[in-house]
C-alpha positions, 0 to 999 in steps of 0.5 A: 798384425791385422793381416794374420788369422784375426777375424775380429776383436771384442773390446771393452772400455769402461764397461762398454763392449764393442766389436771390430770385424773384418768384412770382405777384407776390410776392417770395421768398427761396430761400436754402437756409439757410432751412427754406422759401422766405421771403416778402419785402415790397418794403421788405425786398427793397430793404433786403436788396439794399442791405445786400448790395451795401454789404457787398461781396456780389454782386447779379445782376439777372434780367430777361426771360422765365422759364419759362412755367408757374408752379409748382403747389403739388402739383408735386414732383420728385426734387430737391424740391417746391413749397411754397404760401405758407401751407406755407412760412410754417408751416415757417419759423415752426416753425423760428424757434420751435425755433431760438429755443429753441436746438434746431437739431435740432428745427428740422431735424426740424420741416421734415422732419415738415412735409414728411412730413405733406404727402406722407402727405396727398397719398398718402391723397387 
């Protein structure tokens, strides 16, 4: 039930750990194998959790208080930055397009170029 007390999930599949987290009322997949965080519908979230549990993966539920402050789109730190929902969707769409054309290098470059454009926009304003 994604409408309950859950604030997130820590998942493990074949020694790969990743997180699903509710941000501003919407669920996101923060898997490092993705070009950007991916928005999840409640249906997709439930199906993903059920499939992982059925396949022998681990699902850990995160409940209770998380940090008070929600990340802001312009926040950045030395290890990364926060994406707006629109930026994440654009980066994912570009990565999927490049991957569908069989070009893994283009997919990686698309994510990098998208980030570089964002940095330039911030420095120019």
